C-alpha positions as a printed NumPy array, in Angstrom:
array([[121.429, 123.568, 122.607],
       [118.003, 121.854, 122.66 ],
       [119.907, 118.626, 121.103],
       [122.529, 118.801, 123.997],
       [119.84 , 118.89 , 126.502],
       [117.786, 116.063, 125.003],
       [121.192, 114.008, 124.716],
       [121.713, 114.569, 128.523],
       [118.248, 113.425, 129.333],
       [118.621, 110.312, 127.277],
       [122.195, 109.536, 128.925],
       [120.809, 109.949, 132.327],
       [117.787, 107.732, 131.355],
       [120.08 , 104.949, 130.268],
       [122.11 , 105.015, 133.44 ],
       [119.168, 105.288, 135.751],
       [117.246, 102.339, 133.89 ],
       [120.498, 100.259, 134.195],
       [120.625, 101.031, 137.9  ],
       [116.854, 100.209, 138.36 ],
       [116.769,  96.832, 136.684],
       [120.061,  95.686, 138.658],
       [118.381,  96.631, 141.792],
       [115.239,  94.738, 141.021],
       [117.522,  91.695, 140.173],
       [119.643,  92.179, 143.286],
       [116.428,  92.355, 145.587],
       [115.124,  89.225, 143.889],
       [118.399,  87.283, 144.341],
       [118.659,  88.165, 148.034],
       [114.769,  87.834, 148.807],
       [113.596,  84.84 , 146.365],
       [116.394,  82.916, 144.933],
       [120.122,  83.467, 144.601],
       [120.365,  81.453, 141.402],
       [116.954,  81.722, 139.709],
       [117.563,  84.867, 138.015],
       [121.04 ,  83.836, 136.202],
       [120.553,  84.235, 132.583],
       [117.01 ,  85.578, 132.626],
       [115.678,  88.046, 130.191],
       [114.71 ,  91.384, 131.264],
       [111.197,  90.641, 130.526],
       [111.33 ,  87.55 , 132.857],
       [112.914,  89.692, 135.447],
       [110.291,  92.467, 135.174],
       [107.54 ,  89.724, 135.559],
       [109.151,  88.536, 138.739],
       [109.493,  91.925, 139.994],
       [105.778,  92.641, 139.383],
       [104.974,  89.318, 141.23 ],
       [106.814,  90.459, 144.105],
       [105.465,  93.728, 144.08 ],
       [108.49 ,  95.611, 143.323],
       [106.743,  97.322, 140.305],
       [103.205,  97.795, 139.493],
       [103.067,  96.802, 136.028],
       [105.511,  95.339, 133.64 ],
       [104.473,  97.142, 130.293],
       [106.147, 100.286, 131.143],
       [109.487,  98.575, 131.836],
       [109.118,  96.556, 128.628],
       [108.853,  99.952, 126.816],
       [111.789, 101.317, 128.869],
       [113.966,  98.32 , 127.973],
       [113.026,  98.737, 124.359],
       [113.875, 102.334, 124.386],
       [117.233, 101.851, 126.079],
       [118.227,  99.336, 123.332],
       [117.221, 101.744, 120.674],
       [118.881, 104.793, 122.25 ],
       [122.094, 102.873, 122.853],
       [122.608, 101.583, 119.328],
       [121.147, 104.271, 117.009],
       [120.438, 107.868, 117.11 ],
       [118.038, 109.702, 115.12 ],
       [115.645, 112.691, 115.987],
       [112.416, 110.403, 116.16 ],
       [114.06 , 107.992, 118.516],
       [115.452, 110.85 , 120.472],
       [112.211, 112.639, 120.886],
       [110.433, 109.301, 121.955],
       [113.068, 108.446, 124.426],
       [112.84 , 111.996, 126.029],
       [109.164, 111.5  , 126.377],
       [109.526, 108.145, 127.826],
       [112.01 , 109.234, 130.462],
       [109.266, 111.48 , 131.948],
       [107.147, 108.324, 132.595],
       [110.322, 106.357, 133.69 ],
       [110.951, 108.998, 136.532],
       [107.569, 108.071, 137.967],
       [107.984, 104.423, 137.677],
       [111.62 , 104.509, 139.122],
       [110.38 , 106.682, 141.953],
       [107.582, 104.109, 142.583],
       [110.308, 101.221, 142.393],
       [112.568, 103.132, 144.752],
       [109.695, 103.82 , 147.34 ],
       [108.835, 100.026, 147.358],
       [112.402,  98.946, 147.848],
       [112.778, 101.155, 150.909],
       [109.589,  99.936, 152.33 ],
       [111.046,  96.421, 152.226],
       [114.473,  97.313, 153.833]])
């Protein structure tokens, strides 16, 4: 039963992470440059998001990206446990991103 719960947390983290970085990209394309972010890496995107005050720090987002790639392609208990713990931190960072986006609308 616990493995099912953990798998659900990881799956929801993957979806929410995908929505979060796409919203960052969309905001930057609309408010900074419509073409500057084509083909950019996630790290570059997060750096631009921090420069534009959408996120406070890039390091957690680098960690979220790394975790998302690991959980999407492999499954083992250690990775699952680490991703579940990181999902808690993601919730806080994603909430902060949402608040910052809402303030700018």
